[in-house]
C-alpha positions as CSV (number, residue, x, y, z in Angstrom):
1,X,0.1,0.1,0.0
2,X,1.3,3.4,-1.1
3,X,2.0,6.0,1.8
4,X,-0.3,9.2,2.0
5,X,2.2,11.5,3.0
6,X,0.9,15.1,3.6
7,X,3.3,18.3,4.1
8,X,2.2,21.2,6.3
9,X,3.7,24.8,5.7
10,X,2.7,28.3,5.6
11,X,4.0,31.8,6.0
12,X,2.7,35.7,5.4
13,X,0.9,36.1,2.3
14,X,1.2,39.5,0.3
15,X,-2.8,39.5,0.1
16,X,-4.7,37.6,2.3
17,X,-7.4,36.9,-0.3
18,X,-4.7,35.0,-2.4
19,X,-2.0,32.7,-1.9
20,X,1.3,34.3,-2.9
21,X,3.8,34.2,-0.1
22,X,5.5,37.6,0.9
23,X,9.1,35.8,1.5
24,X,9.4,32.5,0.2
25,X,12.6,32.2,2.1
26,X,10.7,32.7,5.4
27,X,8.1,30.0,4.8
28,X,7.6,27.7,7.9
29,X,7.8,24.0,7.1
30,X,5.8,22.3,10.0
31,X,6.7,18.7,8.9
32,X,5.8,15.9,6.8
33,X,3.1,13.5,7.9
34,X,2.0,9.9,7.8
35,X,-1.7,10.7,7.6
36,X,-4.0,13.6,7.0
37,X,-5.3,13.6,10.5
38,X,-1.9,14.1,12.2
39,X,-1.3,16.6,9.3
40,X,-4.6,18.3,10.2
41,X,-3.7,18.3,13.7
42,X,-0.3,20.1,13.0
43,X,-1.7,22.5,10.7
44,X,-4.7,23.6,13.4
45,X,-2.1,24.0,16.4
46,X,0.2,26.3,14.0
47,X,-2.9,28.0,12.4
48,X,-4.4,28.7,15.8
49,X,-0.9,30.3,16.9
50,X,-1.4,33.0,14.2
51,X,-5.0,33.6,14.5
52,X,-4.5,37.5,15.0
53,X,-2.5,37.8,11.9
54,X,-4.7,37.8,8.8
55,X,-1.8,37.6,6.6
56,X,-0.6,34.3,7.9
57,X,-1.8,31.2,6.5
58,X,-1.1,27.3,6.8
59,X,-1.4,24.7,4.2
60,X,-1.6,20.9,3.9
61,X,-0.2,19.7,0.8
62,X,-0.9,16.0,-0.4
63,X,2.3,14.7,-1.3
64,X,0.9,11.3,-2.3
65,X,-1.1,13.3,-5.2
66,X,2.3,14.8,-6.6
67,X,3.3,11.4,-7.9
68,X,1.6,8.3,-9.5
69,X,3.7,5.3,-9.1
70,X,1.9,3.5,-11.7
71,X,2.7,6.2,-14.4
72,X,6.0,5.9,-16.4
73,X,9.1,7.6,-15.1
74,X,9.7,11.1,-16.9
75,X,13.0,11.8,-18.5
76,X,14.3,13.7,-15.4
77,X,13.8,11.2,-13.3
78,X,15.7,8.8,-15.2
79,X,18.7,11.0,-15.1
80,X,19.8,10.2,-11.6
């Protein structure tokens, strides 16, 4: 069975109605989690710490959706 990894990250946005970060060098990577439930708990904890800053946002990225193990490798993956 494939792992369903999730990345939790966040930072200050340029505009709170968009998703562009003010400074990508200052993105806070909370961590990679083995399932959605633990990722959600980490996301919620970080989001609650910054609730008073409207420009601060945290996200959950579904890393398992970035790769389809059944698809053929891209030409760049085969360089390694």
